[in-house]
N, C-alpha and C positions, 0 to 999 in steps of 0.2 A: 296315270293311275289315280283313281278316285279315293277320296279319304277312306271309305269303307274297306276298299281294297288294301290300303296300307294297314288298317287295323287287323284285318283278317291275316295278312301276311306276318304281322308282328306277333299276333297270337299263335300262329303256327309255329314260328321260330320259338316262342316261349314254351309251348307244348313240348316240341322237339327237345329242347334244352332240359326241361323238367324230367322228360323220360330218360335222357342220357345221364341225368344227375341221380336217378333212382337207384336204390340198393340192389333191386332185381337186375337192372341193366349192367351195372358195375360188376357184379358177381358173374354174370353170364359171359362178359368180355374177359374178365380176369381168368376164369377157368378155361374159356376157349383159347386164350393165349397160351396157357399151360399145355393144353392138348396139342396145340399146333407146332409145339417145339419137337414133337415125334411125328414126322409126316405119315409114317404108316398108321399109327393110331388115329391121326386125323382123318385119313382116308377111310379107315374102317368105321369110325364114329359117324362120318357124313353118309357113308353106305347104309348104315343102320338108321340114321335119321331119314334118309330118303325112302328106304323100304317101310319104315313105320308110317310115314306120311301117306305112302301109297296104299298101305293096308287099311289105314283109318279112312281114307277118302275114296275107296273103291266100293261102289255100290253093288258090285258083283259078288263080293266076299260076303257070304251069309253068316259065318261065325267069327267075327272080328277078334273075340276073345281068344279062340283057338289058334288063329292066325298069329295073333301078338305073342302067345306063348311059344309057338314054333319059332318065331323070330328071335325071341329071347334064348331059346335053347341053341339056336344056330349061332348067336353071338354071345354065348355064355362066357367064353374066355375073356372078351372085351368087358362084359358087364360085371365081371369079378373085380375089375379096378375101380377102387374108390373115387379117383378123379373122374373117371367116365361118368359114374352114377351122379356124383355131384354136379357135373356140367349139365347132364341131361335134365336133371331136377331144377337147375338153375334156368334152363331154357323153357321149361314148362311154366316156371314162375314168371318169367319175363313175358312169355307169350300171354299168359293170363292177364298181366297188366296192360298190355296193349289191347287185348280183346276187351277188357273192361272199359278202357277209354273209348275205343270204337263204338261199343254198345251204349255208353253213356251219350256220346253224340248223336247216334242214330236214333235212340229212343226220345231224344229231346227235340227233334226236328220233324216235320211232317214230310216223311219220305215213305212212299208206298212200297213196304216190304212183305206184305202179307202174302205174296205169291210164293215166297221162300218156305212157307210153313208146310 
């Protein structure tokens, strides 16, 4: 392994540890652990997360806002639980952190991504 490879590997490890040490990650993991104590709730939350992902990332859905409203109505009982909403909010915050890290790296290097626009 070349010196540059070692440096890059060390930096990746440092970045990973910094992310794991972030408040966003710690809160996401903490709340996820609480949710996981109830297997039925975990299953329902994960089902909701999966369906949300599918709605947001499905180009065939013309009205994402309405689709999300319908999904929230369907999962209203689950969404009434404070722990669930705190967990989903923590997940959004953690994902935003990771997205920002990735964007910072991608914006700082010469990588042809214009075709994605």
